[in-house]
C-alpha positions as CSV (number, residue, x, y, z in Angstrom):
1,M,0.1,-0.1,0.0
2,N,1.4,3.4,-0.9
3,L,1.4,6.4,1.5
4,R,-1.4,8.2,-0.1
5,D,-3.6,5.2,0.2
6,K,-2.5,4.5,3.8
7,Y,-3.3,8.0,5.1
8,H,-6.4,8.4,2.9
9,I,-5.2,11.5,0.9
10,P,-7.2,11.7,-2.3
11,N,-4.7,11.5,-5.5
12,D,-6.4,14.6,-7.1
13,S,-5.7,16.8,-3.9
14,V,-4.1,20.2,-4.2
15,I,-2.4,21.2,-1.0
16,T,-0.8,24.5,-0.3
17,I,2.2,25.1,2.0
18,A,2.0,28.6,3.6
19,G,4.2,30.4,6.2
20,T,6.5,33.2,6.7
21,V,10.2,33.2,5.0
22,G,12.6,30.7,6.4
23,V,9.8,28.5,7.9
24,G,10.6,25.4,5.8
25,K,7.9,25.5,3.0
26,S,10.1,24.4,0.2
27,T,11.5,21.5,2.3
28,M,7.9,20.4,3.1
29,T,6.8,20.8,-0.4
30,K,9.4,18.5,-1.6
31,A,9.0,15.9,1.3
32,L,5.2,15.7,1.0
33,A,5.3,15.5,-3.1
34,N,7.9,12.7,-2.8
35,A,6.0,10.8,-0.3
36,L,2.6,11.1,-2.1
37,N,4.1,10.9,-5.7
38,F,2.7,14.4,-6.4
39,K,3.9,17.0,-8.6
40,T,5.3,20.2,-7.2
41,S,4.5,23.8,-7.7
42,F,7.3,26.3,-6.7
43,E,7.4,30.1,-6.5
44,K,9.9,31.4,-9.2
45,V,12.5,33.0,-7.0
46,D,15.6,32.6,-9.2
47,T,13.9,33.8,-12.4
48,N,12.1,36.7,-10.8
49,P,13.4,39.8,-12.6
50,Y,12.2,42.1,-9.6
51,L,13.4,40.4,-6.6
52,E,16.9,41.6,-6.0
53,K,16.0,45.2,-7.1
54,F,13.2,45.0,-4.5
55,Y,15.4,44.0,-1.6
56,D,17.7,47.1,-2.6
57,D,14.6,49.6,-3.0
58,F,11.2,48.5,-1.4
59,E,9.4,51.6,-2.3
60,R,10.3,51.6,-6.0
61,W,9.9,47.9,-6.8
62,S,7.2,46.7,-4.2
63,F,4.3,46.9,-6.7
64,H,6.2,45.4,-9.6
65,L,7.1,42.4,-7.4
66,Q,3.5,41.9,-6.2
67,V,2.1,42.0,-9.6
68,Y,4.7,39.5,-11.0
69,F,4.0,37.0,-8.1
70,L,0.1,37.5,-8.6
71,A,0.4,36.7,-12.3
72,E,2.8,33.8,-11.8
73,R,0.7,32.1,-9.0
74,F,-2.7,32.7,-10.8
75,K,-1.2,30.7,-13.8
76,E,0.1,28.0,-11.6
77,Q,-3.2,27.7,-9.7
78,K,-5.0,27.3,-12.9
79,K,-2.4,24.7,-14.3
80,M,-2.6,22.5,-11.2
81,F,-6.5,22.1,-11.5
82,E,-6.3,21.6,-15.4
83,Y,-3.8,18.8,-14.7
84,G,-6.3,17.1,-12.5
85,G,-4.7,17.9,-9.2
86,G,-2.1,15.8,-7.4
87,F,0.0,19.0,-6.5
88,I,1.9,20.3,-3.6
89,Q,2.4,24.1,-3.8
90,D,5.0,26.3,-2.1
91,R,3.3,29.5,-1.0
92,S,-0.3,30.4,-1.5
93,I,-1.5,33.3,-3.5
94,Y,-3.4,34.7,-0.8
95,E,-0.4,35.5,1.0
96,D,0.7,38.1,-1.5
97,T,-2.2,40.4,-0.7
98,G,-2.8,39.4,2.8
99,I,0.8,39.8,4.0
100,F,3.2,41.5,1.5
101,A,1.3,44.1,-0.4
102,K,-0.6,45.3,2.7
103,M,2.6,45.6,4.7
104,H,4.2,47.6,2.1
105,Y,1.1,50.0,1.8
106,D,0.9,50.2,5.7
107,K,4.6,51.1,5.9
108,G,4.5,53.5,3.0
109,T,6.7,51.5,0.6
110,M,3.7,51.1,-1.7
111,S,1.7,54.1,-2.7
112,P,-2.1,54.2,-2.1
113,T,-2.8,54.2,-5.9
114,D,-0.5,51.2,-6.5
115,Y,-2.0,49.2,-3.5
116,E,-5.6,49.9,-4.7
117,T,-4.8,48.9,-8.4
118,Y,-3.1,45.7,-6.9
119,T,-6.1,44.8,-4.5
120,H,-8.6,45.4,-7.2
121,L,-6.7,43.2,-9.7
122,F,-6.4,40.4,-6.9
123,E,-10.2,40.5,-6.2
124,A,-11.0,40.3,-9.9
125,M,-8.7,37.4,-10.4
126,V,-9.0,35.4,-7.3
127,M,-12.0,36.4,-5.2
128,T,-14.6,34.8,-7.6
129,P,-16.7,31.7,-7.6
130,Y,-14.7,30.5,-10.6
131,F,-11.2,30.6,-9.1
132,P,-10.0,26.9,-7.7
133,H,-9.1,27.1,-4.3
134,P,-6.8,24.5,-2.6
135,D,-8.1,21.5,-0.8
136,L,-5.9,22.1,2.1
137,L,-3.5,25.0,3.3
138,I,-0.8,23.7,5.6
139,Y,0.3,26.5,7.7
140,L,3.9,26.1,9.2
141,E,4.5,28.0,12.2
142,G,7.4,28.4,14.8
143,S,8.9,30.8,17.1
144,L,10.5,34.1,15.8
145,E,14.0,32.8,17.0
146,E,13.8,29.6,14.8
147,V,12.6,31.5,11.8
148,L,15.3,34.1,12.1
149,S,18.0,31.1,12.6
150,R,16.7,29.4,9.5
151,I,17.0,32.4,7.3
152,Q,20.6,32.7,8.5
153,V,21.4,29.1,7.7
154,R,19.7,29.3,4.3
155,G,22.1,31.9,3.3
156,R,20.4,34.1,0.7
157,E,22.5,37.2,0.9
158,M,19.7,39.5,0.1
159,E,17.8,37.9,2.8
160,K,20.7,37.8,5.5
161,S,21.3,41.6,4.9
162,T,17.7,42.8,5.4
163,P,17.0,44.3,8.8
164,V,15.6,42.0,11.4
165,S,12.8,44.4,12.0
166,Y,11.4,43.6,8.5
167,W,11.3,39.9,9.5
168,E,9.6,40.6,12.9
169,E,7.1,42.9,11.1
170,M,6.4,40.0,8.8
171,Y,6.2,37.4,11.5
172,K,3.5,39.4,13.2
173,R,1.7,40.0,10.1
174,Y,1.6,36.2,9.3
175,N,0.3,35.3,12.6
176,N,-2.6,37.8,12.2
177,W,-3.4,36.7,8.7
178,I,-3.7,33.0,9.4
179,D,-6.1,33.8,12.4
180,N,-8.4,35.3,10.0
181,F,-8.0,33.2,6.8
182,N,-11.1,31.2,5.6
183,A,-10.5,30.6,1.9
184,C,-10.0,26.8,2.5
185,P,-9.4,24.5,5.2
186,I,-6.3,25.0,7.3
187,L,-3.9,22.6,9.1
188,R,-1.3,24.2,11.4
189,I,1.9,22.4,11.9
190,N,4.6,23.5,14.3
191,I,8.0,23.2,12.7
192,S,9.6,22.2,16.3
193,D,7.7,18.9,16.0
194,Y,9.6,17.5,13.3
195,D,12.8,17.7,11.4
196,L,12.6,16.7,7.8
197,M,16.3,17.4,7.1
198,K,17.6,14.8,9.8
199,E,14.7,12.7,10.2
200,E,13.0,11.5,6.8
201,D,10.7,9.4,8.6
202,S,8.9,12.1,10.4
203,I,7.0,12.7,7.1
204,E,4.7,10.0,8.1
205,Q,3.7,11.8,11.2
206,I,2.7,14.7,9.0
207,L,0.9,12.6,6.5
208,E,-1.3,11.1,9.2
209,K,-2.3,14.7,10.3
210,V,-3.0,15.5,6.8
211,G,-5.1,12.5,6.1
212,S,-7.0,12.6,9.5
213,F,-7.7,16.4,8.9
214,M,-8.9,16.1,5.2
215,Q,-11.2,13.1,6.1
216,H,-12.6,15.2,9.0
217,S,-13.0,18.2,6.7
218,R,-14.9,16.2,3.9
219,R,-17.3,14.9,6.5
220,H,-17.9,18.1,7.8
221,T,-18.6,19.5,4.4
222,R,-21.0,16.9,3.5
223,K,-23.0,17.6,6.6
224,E,-23.1,21.3,5.8
225,L,-24.4,20.3,2.2
226,I,-27.1,18.1,3.7
227,K,-28.4,20.9,6.0
């Protein structure tokens, strides 16, 4: 019996991994996809033409960066469902507007006009009955100290040189965002409960949680439909 059947995870599922920078989304995405024999969908960091410019000048490039991410994630979301599911996605489209764009608007590094244009575009593309939402969003969480340590270990120079205050601000905003998120079912997993880098078998603990949660979520949805 394969792990997908063992833990009752449908083979057409689309599961999105969310959480702040450095929390381990890419590692989780690869581990889950490998265990379930799913395809992966990663955000395009290395080919992003705005990312390095953005870290040098938030105010000038924040709008360009967010529009780029929105377009890329929208295309990815459509592709995953057109393929018939069976995907693990690294970072959700919802974080772009709920975290990053709003943070730059609040801090004055995105103008009111740009922010309004961006949010109108997001709502027209994503917040419609026709947009395919994930079956599950796995939210990775941990202490601020753990997150900062992982950013340093990962070693991206543009992230290591970013002021700690930026990561502290993002950390707080993620906590507020997930507490109010309702676009799809959420499973919260603490990064201190496993170590996928050193203990590969710990992925089965996560799969058990995912399978159990998805079964419960489906039963709850059926009851709501019957009502």
